[in-house]
All heavy atoms as TSV, in Angstrom:
chain	resi	resn	atom	element	x	y	z
A	1	MET	N	N	95.162	93.181	45.219
A	1	MET	CA	C	95.587	92.449	46.397
A	1	MET	C	C	96.101	93.395	47.468
A	1	MET	O	O	96.763	94.360	47.173
A	1	MET	CB	C	96.729	91.517	46.017
A	1	MET	CG	C	96.281	90.215	45.508
A	1	MET	SD	S	97.676	89.126	45.587
A	1	MET	CE	C	96.830	87.648	45.663
A	2	SER	N	N	95.759	93.074	48.676
A	2	SER	CA	C	96.231	93.929	49.767
A	2	SER	C	C	97.421	93.276	50.454
A	2	SER	O	O	97.541	92.064	50.517
A	2	SER	CB	C	95.111	94.155	50.761
A	2	SER	OG	O	94.754	92.930	51.340
A	3	LYS	N	N	98.286	94.132	50.942
A	3	LYS	CA	C	99.457	93.659	51.672
A	3	LYS	C	C	99.163	93.658	53.156
A	3	LYS	O	O	98.536	94.569	53.675
A	3	LYS	CB	C	100.625	94.618	51.447
A	3	LYS	CG	C	101.566	94.192	50.396
A	3	LYS	CD	C	102.733	95.138	50.466
A	3	LYS	CE	C	103.709	94.819	49.382
A	3	LYS	NZ	N	104.826	95.715	49.364
A	4	ILE	N	N	99.605	92.638	53.824
A	4	ILE	CA	C	99.458	92.577	55.275
A	4	ILE	C	C	100.776	93.023	55.878
A	4	ILE	O	O	101.828	92.468	55.581
A	4	ILE	CB	C	99.107	91.155	55.736
A	4	ILE	CG1	C	97.778	90.737	55.149
A	4	ILE	CG2	C	99.085	91.081	57.253
A	4	ILE	CD1	C	97.379	89.324	55.459
A	5	GLN	N	N	100.710	94.043	56.702
A	5	GLN	CA	C	101.920	94.563	57.334
A	5	GLN	C	C	101.853	94.310	58.837
A	5	GLN	O	O	100.789	94.384	59.453
A	5	GLN	CB	C	102.049	96.061	57.090
A	5	GLN	CG	C	102.258	96.403	55.631
A	5	GLN	CD	C	102.382	97.913	55.446
A	5	GLN	OE1	O	102.115	98.670	56.355
A	5	GLN	NE2	N	102.771	98.316	54.261
A	6	ALA	N	N	103.004	94.018	59.394
A	6	ALA	CA	C	103.088	93.817	60.836
A	6	ALA	C	C	102.945	95.164	61.535
A	6	ALA	O	O	103.463	96.168	61.076
A	6	ALA	CB	C	104.410	93.179	61.205
A	7	VAL	N	N	102.227	95.143	62.628
A	7	VAL	CA	C	102.036	96.369	63.397
A	7	VAL	C	C	103.145	96.455	64.437
A	7	VAL	O	O	103.342	95.541	65.226
A	7	VAL	CB	C	100.661	96.356	64.088
A	7	VAL	CG1	C	100.478	97.579	64.960
A	7	VAL	CG2	C	99.566	96.239	63.057
A	8	ARG	N	N	103.859	97.574	64.402
A	8	ARG	CA	C	104.922	97.778	65.391
A	8	ARG	C	C	104.325	98.397	66.640
A	8	ARG	O	O	103.482	99.286	66.550
A	8	ARG	CB	C	105.995	98.716	64.828
A	8	ARG	CG	C	106.850	98.027	63.785
A	8	ARG	CD	C	107.951	98.934	63.354
A	8	ARG	NE	N	107.381	99.840	62.339
A	8	ARG	CZ	C	107.875	101.015	62.022
A	8	ARG	NH1	N	108.929	101.471	62.622
A	8	ARG	NH2	N	107.307	101.749	61.089
A	9	PRO	N	N	104.763	97.921	67.804
A	9	PRO	CA	C	104.247	98.530	69.041
A	9	PRO	C	C	104.718	99.979	69.157
A	9	PRO	O	O	105.840	100.309	68.772
A	9	PRO	CB	C	104.828	97.671	70.152
A	9	PRO	CG	C	105.984	96.975	69.536
A	9	PRO	CD	C	105.698	96.860	68.072
A	10	LEU	N	N	103.847	100.805	69.653
A	10	LEU	CA	C	104.195	102.210	69.835
A	10	LEU	C	C	105.040	102.375	71.083
A	10	LEU	O	O	104.745	101.804	72.128
A	10	LEU	CB	C	102.933	103.055	69.959
A	10	LEU	CG	C	102.000	103.048	68.746
A	10	LEU	CD1	C	100.725	103.791	69.092
A	10	LEU	CD2	C	102.691	103.691	67.572
A	11	SER	N	N	106.081	103.157	70.977
A	11	SER	CA	C	106.888	103.437	72.163
A	11	SER	C	C	106.219	104.574	72.929
A	11	SER	O	O	105.694	105.508	72.333
A	11	SER	CB	C	108.313	103.817	71.764
A	11	SER	OG	O	108.287	105.003	71.007
A	12	PRO	N	N	106.231	104.484	74.248
A	12	PRO	CA	C	105.587	105.551	75.023
A	12	PRO	C	C	106.341	106.862	74.844
A	12	PRO	O	O	107.563	106.900	74.847
A	12	PRO	CB	C	105.662	105.055	76.463
A	12	PRO	CG	C	106.750	104.058	76.475
A	12	PRO	CD	C	106.808	103.458	75.092
A	13	ALA	N	N	105.607	107.912	74.663
A	13	ALA	CA	C	106.231	109.221	74.499
A	13	ALA	C	C	106.801	109.677	75.832
A	13	ALA	O	O	106.169	109.533	76.880
A	13	ALA	CB	C	105.215	110.215	73.985
A	14	ALA	N	N	107.979	110.204	75.803
A	14	ALA	CA	C	108.604	110.694	77.023
A	14	ALA	C	C	107.957	112.014	77.427
A	14	ALA	O	O	107.736	112.889	76.600
A	14	ALA	CB	C	110.096	110.883	76.793
A	15	LEU	N	N	107.624	112.107	78.694
A	15	LEU	CA	C	107.033	113.337	79.191
A	15	LEU	C	C	108.131	114.372	79.407
A	15	LEU	O	O	109.226	114.034	79.854
A	15	LEU	CB	C	106.318	113.089	80.509
A	15	LEU	CG	C	105.060	112.244	80.447
A	15	LEU	CD1	C	104.542	111.990	81.850
A	15	LEU	CD2	C	103.999	112.929	79.620
A	16	PRO	N	N	107.855	115.612	79.114
A	16	PRO	CA	C	108.851	116.649	79.368
A	16	PRO	C	C	109.164	116.743	80.863
A	16	PRO	O	O	108.314	116.476	81.715
A	16	PRO	CB	C	108.176	117.933	78.890
A	16	PRO	CG	C	107.021	117.515	78.065
A	16	PRO	CD	C	106.652	116.130	78.492
A	17	ALA	N	N	110.379	117.118	81.171
A	17	ALA	CA	C	110.805	117.213	82.570
A	17	ALA	C	C	109.946	118.205	83.343
A	17	ALA	O	O	109.683	118.014	84.534
A	17	ALA	CB	C	112.270	117.617	82.636
A	18	ARG	N	N	109.491	119.250	82.692
A	18	ARG	CA	C	108.657	120.255	83.354
A	18	ARG	C	C	107.346	119.649	83.862
A	18	ARG	O	O	106.884	119.968	84.955
A	18	ARG	CB	C	108.379	121.376	82.362
A	18	ARG	CG	C	107.725	122.568	82.929
A	18	ARG	CD	C	107.640	123.646	81.882
A	18	ARG	NE	N	107.150	124.868	82.458
A	18	ARG	CZ	C	106.936	125.948	81.783
A	18	ARG	NH1	N	107.181	125.969	80.488
A	18	ARG	NH2	N	106.488	127.031	82.365
A	19	VAL	N	N	106.763	118.759	83.080
A	19	VAL	CA	C	105.516	118.103	83.488
A	19	VAL	C	C	105.772	117.169	84.663
A	19	VAL	O	O	104.982	117.105	85.610
A	19	VAL	CB	C	104.898	117.337	82.298
A	19	VAL	CG1	C	103.710	116.510	82.734
A	19	VAL	CG2	C	104.513	118.296	81.188
A	20	LEU	N	N	106.880	116.443	84.628
A	20	LEU	CA	C	107.208	115.538	85.729
A	20	LEU	C	C	107.445	116.298	87.027
A	20	LEU	O	O	107.004	115.878	88.096
A	20	LEU	CB	C	108.424	114.690	85.367
A	20	LEU	CG	C	108.201	113.678	84.247
A	20	LEU	CD1	C	109.499	112.964	83.914
A	20	LEU	CD2	C	107.132	112.681	84.634
A	21	TRP	N	N	108.152	117.426	86.964
A	21	TRP	CA	C	108.400	118.225	88.159
A	21	TRP	C	C	107.106	118.815	88.692
A	21	TRP	O	O	106.901	118.893	89.905
A	21	TRP	CB	C	109.419	119.328	87.896
A	21	TRP	CG	C	110.817	118.815	87.945
A	21	TRP	CD1	C	111.681	118.659	86.910
A	21	TRP	CD2	C	111.519	118.352	89.102
A	21	TRP	NE1	N	112.861	118.134	87.341
A	21	TRP	CE2	C	112.793	117.933	88.679
A	21	TRP	CE3	C	111.188	118.254	90.439
A	21	TRP	CZ2	C	113.734	117.423	89.578
A	21	TRP	CZ3	C	112.134	117.746	91.327
A	21	TRP	CH2	C	113.387	117.340	90.879
A	22	ALA	N	N	106.216	119.240	87.803
A	22	ALA	CA	C	104.930	119.778	88.240
A	22	ALA	C	C	104.103	118.688	88.928
A	22	ALA	O	O	103.483	118.935	89.971
A	22	ALA	CB	C	104.165	120.357	87.054
A	23	ALA	N	N	104.100	117.489	88.376
A	23	ALA	CA	C	103.372	116.375	88.979
A	23	ALA	C	C	103.962	116.028	90.345
A	23	ALA	O	O	103.231	115.774	91.309
A	23	ALA	CB	C	103.398	115.165	88.065
A	24	PHE	N	N	105.274	116.038	90.440
A	24	PHE	CA	C	105.944	115.765	91.711
A	24	PHE	C	C	105.573	116.818	92.750
A	24	PHE	O	O	105.290	116.491	93.909
A	24	PHE	CB	C	107.465	115.727	91.521
A	24	PHE	CG	C	108.219	115.596	92.797
A	24	PHE	CD1	C	108.276	114.388	93.462
A	24	PHE	CD2	C	108.861	116.690	93.351
A	24	PHE	CE1	C	108.959	114.265	94.667
A	24	PHE	CE2	C	109.543	116.586	94.549
A	24	PHE	CZ	C	109.590	115.363	95.207
A	25	ALA	N	N	105.551	118.077	92.355
A	25	ALA	CA	C	105.217	119.159	93.277
A	25	ALA	C	C	103.773	119.031	93.768
A	25	ALA	O	O	103.489	119.243	94.956
A	25	ALA	CB	C	105.421	120.510	92.602
A	26	VAL	N	N	102.862	118.664	92.878
A	26	VAL	CA	C	101.459	118.499	93.267
A	26	VAL	C	C	101.310	117.339	94.253
A	26	VAL	O	O	100.635	117.466	95.276
A	26	VAL	CB	C	100.570	118.287	92.023
A	26	VAL	CG1	C	99.185	117.815	92.407
A	26	VAL	CG2	C	100.492	119.566	91.204
A	27	VAL	N	N	101.948	116.226	93.974
A	27	VAL	CA	C	101.864	115.058	94.863
A	27	VAL	C	C	102.478	115.385	96.228
A	27	VAL	O	O	101.908	115.053	97.272
A	27	VAL	CB	C	102.539	113.833	94.222
A	27	VAL	CG1	C	102.699	112.700	95.218
A	27	VAL	CG2	C	101.741	113.368	93.017
A	28	ALA	N	N	103.633	116.046	96.235
A	28	ALA	CA	C	104.280	116.398	97.502
A	28	ALA	C	C	103.410	117.350	98.317
A	28	ALA	O	O	103.274	117.192	99.541
A	28	ALA	CB	C	105.647	117.026	97.234
A	29	THR	N	N	102.797	118.314	97.663
A	29	THR	CA	C	101.916	119.257	98.355
A	29	THR	C	C	100.699	118.545	98.937
A	29	THR	O	O	100.298	118.802	100.078
A	29	THR	CB	C	101.471	120.380	97.403
A	29	THR	OG1	O	102.635	121.044	96.898
A	29	THR	CG2	C	100.571	121.369	98.098
A	30	MET	N	N	100.114	117.647	98.178
A	30	MET	CA	C	98.945	116.920	98.665
A	30	MET	C	C	99.306	116.015	99.848
A	30	MET	O	O	98.523	115.882	100.793
A	30	MET	CB	C	98.310	116.104	97.540
A	30	MET	CG	C	97.699	116.960	96.447
A	30	MET	SD	S	96.555	118.213	97.030
A	30	MET	CE	C	95.248	117.204	97.646
A	31	LEU	N	N	100.480	115.383	99.804
A	31	LEU	CA	C	100.905	114.555	100.935
A	31	LEU	C	C	101.129	115.401	102.183
A	31	LEU	O	O	100.767	114.995	103.292
A	31	LEU	CB	C	102.169	113.778	100.577
A	31	LEU	CG	C	101.972	112.612	99.617
A	31	LEU	CD1	C	103.322	112.026	99.211
A	31	LEU	CD2	C	101.106	111.545	100.238
A	32	LEU	N	N	101.720	116.578	102.011
A	32	LEU	CA	C	101.934	117.467	103.147
A	32	LEU	C	C	100.604	117.925	103.735
A	32	LEU	O	O	100.416	117.909	104.958
A	32	LEU	CB	C	102.769	118.680	102.721
A	32	LEU	CG	C	103.000	119.724	103.814
A	32	LEU	CD1	C	103.841	119.134	104.936
A	32	LEU	CD2	C	103.646	120.952	103.228
A	33	LEU	N	N	99.666	118.303	102.889
A	33	LEU	CA	C	98.356	118.727	103.377
A	33	LEU	C	C	97.612	117.586	104.075
A	33	LEU	O	O	96.952	117.798	105.094
A	33	LEU	CB	C	97.516	119.283	102.236
A	33	LEU	CG	C	97.921	120.671	101.737
A	33	LEU	CD1	C	97.114	121.046	100.512
A	33	LEU	CD2	C	97.771	121.696	102.822
A	34	THR	N	N	97.739	116.381	103.531
A	34	THR	CA	C	97.108	115.223	104.164
A	34	THR	C	C	97.687	114.992	105.553
A	34	THR	O	O	96.958	114.732	106.513
A	34	THR	CB	C	97.296	113.965	103.302
A	34	THR	OG1	O	96.693	114.196	102.034
A	34	THR	CG2	C	96.676	112.743	103.952
A	35	TYR	N	N	99.004	115.122	105.668
A	35	TYR	CA	C	99.637	114.966	106.980
A	35	TYR	C	C	99.135	116.034	107.954
A	35	TYR	O	O	98.782	115.736	109.094
A	35	TYR	CB	C	101.155	115.049	106.870
A	35	TYR	CG	C	101.815	115.150	108.221
A	35	TYR	CD1	C	101.932	114.028	109.029
A	35	TYR	CD2	C	102.272	116.369	108.707
A	35	TYR	CE1	C	102.502	114.120	110.292
A	35	TYR	CE2	C	102.837	116.469	109.960
A	35	TYR	CZ	C	102.953	115.347	110.741
A	35	TYR	OH	O	103.505	115.430	111.989
A	36	LEU	N	N	99.112	117.282	107.494
A	36	LEU	CA	C	98.713	118.365	108.386
A	36	LEU	C	C	97.268	118.231	108.841
A	36	LEU	O	O	96.954	118.491	110.004
A	36	LEU	CB	C	98.920	119.719	107.700
A	36	LEU	CG	C	100.376	120.120	107.483
A	36	LEU	CD1	C	100.438	121.423	106.705
A	36	LEU	CD2	C	101.121	120.224	108.789
A	37	VAL	N	N	96.384	117.816	107.940
A	37	VAL	CA	C	94.969	117.691	108.305
A	37	VAL	C	C	94.732	116.454	109.161
A	37	VAL	O	O	94.003	116.498	110.154
A	37	VAL	CB	C	94.080	117.650	107.046
A	37	VAL	CG1	C	92.654	117.280	107.399
A	37	VAL	CG2	C	94.120	118.976	106.321
A	38	ALA	N	N	95.352	115.340	108.812
A	38	ALA	CA	C	95.007	114.073	109.456
A	38	ALA	C	C	95.863	113.713	110.666
A	38	ALA	O	O	95.350	113.132	111.618
A	38	ALA	CB	C	95.085	112.944	108.434
A	39	PHE	N	N	97.156	114.043	110.636
A	39	PHE	CA	C	98.029	113.466	111.651
A	39	PHE	C	C	98.761	114.448	112.543
A	39	PHE	O	O	99.276	114.060	113.579
A	39	PHE	CB	C	99.060	112.545	110.991
A	39	PHE	CG	C	98.430	111.455	110.189
A	39	PHE	CD1	C	98.535	111.449	108.809
A	39	PHE	CD2	C	97.703	110.454	110.796
A	39	PHE	CE1	C	97.943	110.456	108.057
A	39	PHE	CE2	C	97.102	109.453	110.049
A	39	PHE	CZ	C	97.222	109.456	108.676
A	40	ASP	N	N	98.861	115.697	112.168
A	40	ASP	CA	C	99.621	116.650	112.974
A	40	ASP	C	C	98.913	116.898	114.298
A	40	ASP	O	O	97.730	117.215	114.333
A	40	ASP	CB	C	99.802	117.968	112.233
A	40	ASP	CG	C	100.592	118.960	113.063
A	40	ASP	OD1	O	101.702	118.600	113.487
A	40	ASP	OD2	O	100.101	120.076	113.285
A	41	GLN	N	N	99.634	116.743	115.371
A	41	GLN	CA	C	99.076	116.986	116.702
A	41	GLN	C	C	99.814	118.144	117.378
A	41	GLN	O	O	100.026	118.145	118.581
A	41	GLN	CB	C	99.183	115.725	117.560
A	41	GLN	CG	C	98.366	114.580	117.052
A	41	GLN	CD	C	96.871	114.827	117.190
A	41	GLN	OE1	O	96.408	115.499	118.105
A	41	GLN	NE2	N	96.109	114.295	116.262
A	42	GLY	N	N	100.235	119.126	116.594
A	42	GLY	CA	C	100.928	120.276	117.142
A	42	GLY	C	C	102.432	120.206	116.994
A	42	GLY	O	O	103.139	121.108	117.440
A	43	ALA	N	N	102.965	119.167	116.360
A	43	ALA	CA	C	104.404	119.027	116.223
A	43	ALA	C	C	104.986	119.981	115.182
A	43	ALA	O	O	106.123	120.414	115.297
A	43	ALA	CB	C	104.769	117.594	115.838
A	44	VAL	N	N	104.214	120.333	114.161
A	44	VAL	CA	C	104.717	121.182	113.085
A	44	VAL	C	C	104.603	122.653	113.439
A	44	VAL	O	O	105.538	123.425	113.255
A	44	VAL	CB	C	103.972	120.881	111.757
A	44	VAL	CG1	C	104.380	121.853	110.684
A	44	VAL	CG2	C	104.263	119.460	111.316
A	45	SER	N	N	103.478	123.059	113.953
A	45	SER	CA	C	103.280	124.479	114.238
A	45	SER	C	C	104.033	124.874	115.505
A	45	SER	O	O	104.096	124.123	116.471
A	45	SER	CB	C	101.796	124.793	114.385
A	45	SER	OG	O	101.278	124.154	115.523
A	46	GLN	N	N	104.592	126.061	115.496
A	46	GLN	CA	C	105.365	126.535	116.637
A	46	GLN	C	C	104.461	126.999	117.778
A	46	GLN	O	O	104.910	127.139	118.898
A	46	GLN	CB	C	106.275	127.687	116.192
A	46	GLN	CG	C	107.321	127.276	115.181
A	46	GLN	CD	C	108.280	126.250	115.742
A	46	GLN	OE1	O	108.671	126.330	116.898
A	46	GLN	NE2	N	108.668	125.279	114.934
A	47	SER	N	N	103.212	127.257	117.479
A	47	SER	CA	C	102.312	127.776	118.510
A	47	SER	C	C	101.492	126.651	119.156
A	47	SER	O	O	100.368	126.877	119.578
A	47	SER	CB	C	101.388	128.824	117.906
A	47	SER	OG	O	100.595	128.230	116.902
A	48	GLY	N	N	102.017	125.474	119.195
A	48	GLY	CA	C	101.326	124.378	119.872
A	48	GLY	C	C	100.256	123.741	119.019
A	48	GLY	O	O	100.535	123.173	117.976
A	49	MET	N	N	99.026	123.857	119.432
A	49	MET	CA	C	97.923	123.147	118.804
A	49	MET	C	C	97.189	123.978	117.749
A	49	MET	O	O	96.038	123.710	117.442
A	49	MET	CB	C	96.939	122.692	119.881
A	49	MET	CG	C	97.542	121.748	120.897
A	49	MET	SD	S	98.120	120.229	120.153
A	49	MET	CE	C	96.591	119.377	119.960
A	50	PHE	N	N	97.828	124.988	117.194
A	50	PHE	CA	C	97.162	125.877	116.239
A	50	PHE	C	C	96.624	125.111	115.036
A	50	PHE	O	O	95.448	125.233	114.686
A	50	PHE	CB	C	98.118	126.979	115.776
A	50	PHE	CG	C	97.514	127.884	114.750
A	50	PHE	CD1	C	96.549	128.804	115.107
A	50	PHE	CD2	C	97.882	127.802	113.419
A	50	PHE	CE1	C	95.977	129.637	114.175
A	50	PHE	CE2	C	97.314	128.619	112.470
A	50	PHE	CZ	C	96.352	129.546	112.855
A	51	LEU	N	N	97.462	124.302	114.389
A	51	LEU	CA	C	97.003	123.547	113.224
A	51	LEU	C	C	95.953	122.520	113.606
A	51	LEU	O	O	95.002	122.290	112.869
A	51	LEU	CB	C	98.165	122.850	112.521
A	51	LEU	CG	C	99.022	123.729	111.636
A	51	LEU	CD1	C	100.165	122.912	111.059
A	51	LEU	CD2	C	98.218	124.348	110.516
A	52	HIS	N	N	96.112	121.911	114.757
A	52	HIS	CA	C	95.127	120.928	115.206
A	52	HIS	C	C	93.749	121.572	115.335
A	52	HIS	O	O	92.750	121.035	114.860
A	52	HIS	CB	C	95.553	120.325	116.541
A	52	HIS	CG	C	94.535	119.396	117.121
A	52	HIS	ND1	N	94.403	118.103	116.680
A	52	HIS	CD2	C	93.591	119.577	118.072
A	52	HIS	CE1	C	93.425	117.527	117.350
A	52	HIS	NE2	N	92.913	118.397	118.202
A	53	GLU	N	N	93.703	122.730	115.968
A	53	GLU	CA	C	92.419	123.401	116.145
A	53	GLU	C	C	91.886	123.945	114.825
A	53	GLU	O	O	90.685	123.944	114.582
A	53	GLU	CB	C	92.550	124.534	117.172
A	53	GLU	CG	C	92.820	124.042	118.571
A	53	GLU	CD	C	91.743	123.099	119.078
A	53	GLU	OE1	O	90.556	123.304	118.762
A	53	GLU	OE2	O	92.099	122.157	119.797
A	54	LEU	N	N	92.779	124.387	113.939
A	54	LEU	CA	C	92.373	124.905	112.645
A	54	LEU	C	C	91.747	123.809	111.790
A	54	LEU	O	O	90.769	124.031	111.079
A	54	LEU	CB	C	93.581	125.506	111.922
A	54	LEU	CG	C	93.320	126.184	110.593
A	54	LEU	CD1	C	92.462	127.428	110.796
A	54	LEU	CD2	C	94.623	126.557	109.918
A	55	MET	N	N	92.292	122.613	111.862
A	55	MET	CA	C	91.832	121.502	111.033
A	55	MET	C	C	90.828	120.602	111.754
A	55	MET	O	O	90.420	119.581	111.226
A	55	MET	CB	C	93.019	120.642	110.595
A	55	MET	CG	C	94.088	121.386	109.870
A	55	MET	SD	S	93.486	122.048	108.326
A	55	MET	CE	C	94.956	122.813	107.715
A	56	HIS	N	N	90.415	120.972	112.954
A	56	HIS	CA	C	89.593	120.111	113.797
A	56	HIS	C	C	88.298	119.647	113.112
A	56	HIS	O	O	88.013	118.452	113.074
A	56	HIS	CB	C	89.259	120.846	115.098
A	56	HIS	CG	C	88.609	119.991	116.109
A	56	HIS	ND1	N	89.322	119.227	116.982
A	56	HIS	CD2	C	87.306	119.759	116.363
A	56	HIS	CE1	C	88.488	118.562	117.750
A	56	HIS	NE2	N	87.257	118.864	117.409
A	57	ASP	N	N	87.550	120.568	112.561
A	57	ASP	CA	C	86.284	120.189	111.925
A	57	ASP	C	C	86.526	119.349	110.677
A	57	ASP	O	O	85.765	118.428	110.381
A	57	ASP	CB	C	85.465	121.428	111.578
A	57	ASP	CG	C	84.950	122.132	112.815
A	57	ASP	OD1	O	84.854	121.468	113.867
A	57	ASP	OD2	O	84.666	123.339	112.730
A	58	GLY	N	N	87.585	119.658	109.933
A	58	GLY	CA	C	87.920	118.864	108.752
A	58	GLY	C	C	88.269	117.437	109.107
A	58	GLY	O	O	87.921	116.501	108.385
A	59	ARG	N	N	88.936	117.257	110.240
A	59	ARG	CA	C	89.256	115.903	110.691
A	59	ARG	C	C	87.989	115.105	110.956
A	59	ARG	O	O	87.853	113.958	110.546
A	59	ARG	CB	C	90.084	115.940	111.966
A	59	ARG	CG	C	91.472	116.427	111.762
A	59	ARG	CD	C	92.149	116.573	113.099
A	59	ARG	NE	N	93.359	117.332	112.939
A	59	ARG	CZ	C	94.528	116.928	113.365
A	59	ARG	NH1	N	94.644	115.798	113.993
A	59	ARG	NH2	N	95.588	117.666	113.162
A	60	HIS	N	N	87.050	115.713	111.665
A	60	HIS	CA	C	85.815	115.014	111.965
A	60	HIS	C	C	85.014	114.756	110.692
A	60	HIS	O	O	84.384	113.713	110.545
A	60	HIS	CB	C	84.974	115.798	112.964
A	60	HIS	CG	C	85.542	115.764	114.352
A	60	HIS	ND1	N	85.635	114.609	115.091
A	60	HIS	CD2	C	86.069	116.747	115.121
A	60	HIS	CE1	C	86.173	114.877	116.245
A	60	HIS	NE2	N	86.452	116.164	116.308
A	61	LEU	N	N	85.022	115.689	109.755
A	61	LEU	CA	C	84.316	115.517	108.508
A	61	LEU	C	C	84.872	114.335	107.722
A	61	LEU	O	O	84.129	113.565	107.100
A	61	LEU	CB	C	84.418	116.792	107.666
A	61	LEU	CG	C	83.701	116.768	106.313
A	61	LEU	CD1	C	82.194	116.700	106.521
A	61	LEU	CD2	C	84.066	118.004	105.517
A	62	LEU	N	N	86.209	114.148	107.754
A	62	LEU	CA	C	86.863	113.054	107.036
A	62	LEU	C	C	86.869	111.754	107.827
A	62	LEU	O	O	87.286	110.719	107.318
A	62	LEU	CB	C	88.302	113.438	106.686
A	62	LEU	CG	C	88.437	114.590	105.698
A	62	LEU	CD1	C	89.905	114.994	105.594
A	62	LEU	CD2	C	87.882	114.215	104.347
A	63	GLY	N	N	86.417	111.795	109.076
A	63	GLY	CA	C	86.382	110.590	109.891
A	63	GLY	C	C	87.704	110.245	110.523
A	63	GLY	O	O	87.919	109.106	110.946
A	64	VAL	N	N	88.607	111.211	110.626
A	64	VAL	CA	C	89.914	110.983	111.252
A	64	VAL	C	C	89.781	111.284	112.737
A	64	VAL	O	O	89.376	112.384	113.123
A	64	VAL	CB	C	90.991	111.907	110.639
A	64	VAL	CG1	C	92.318	111.746	111.342
A	64	VAL	CG2	C	91.136	111.612	109.160
A	65	PRO	N	N	90.105	110.329	113.610
A	65	PRO	CA	C	89.995	110.594	115.036
A	65	PRO	C	C	91.084	111.575	115.481
A	65	PRO	O	O	92.208	111.524	115.015
A	65	PRO	CB	C	90.214	109.226	115.672
A	65	PRO	CG	C	90.974	108.451	114.675
A	65	PRO	CD	C	90.561	108.967	113.325
A	66	CYS	N	N	90.729	112.479	116.373
A	66	CYS	CA	C	91.734	113.441	116.835
A	66	CYS	C	C	91.687	113.632	118.348
A	66	CYS	O	O	92.298	114.526	118.859
A	66	CYS	CB	C	91.577	114.774	116.118
A	66	CYS	SG	S	90.046	115.622	116.451
A	67	HIS	N	N	90.952	112.820	119.036
A	67	HIS	CA	C	90.879	112.957	120.500
A	67	HIS	C	C	91.374	111.683	121.129
A	67	HIS	O	O	91.288	110.635	120.623
A	67	HIS	CB	C	89.450	113.211	120.971
A	67	HIS	CG	C	88.883	114.480	120.421
A	67	HIS	ND1	N	89.223	115.704	120.906
A	67	HIS	CD2	C	88.023	114.694	119.410
A	67	HIS	CE1	C	88.565	116.621	120.240
A	67	HIS	NE2	N	87.831	116.037	119.316
């Protein structure tokens, strides 16, 4: 005869703090890059429109209006 046992739900394993900080750093970096490529109109760079001109072709490639 076989015994029927109740299945206990598995508790989610806690991620190490190092992995969480690395994930946070990656997300923050990607958000900053997205802002610089898509929305910066010279407010961040001290030399005026340097970033705008640097990212100009990338903006058009992604379909982000910049004019």
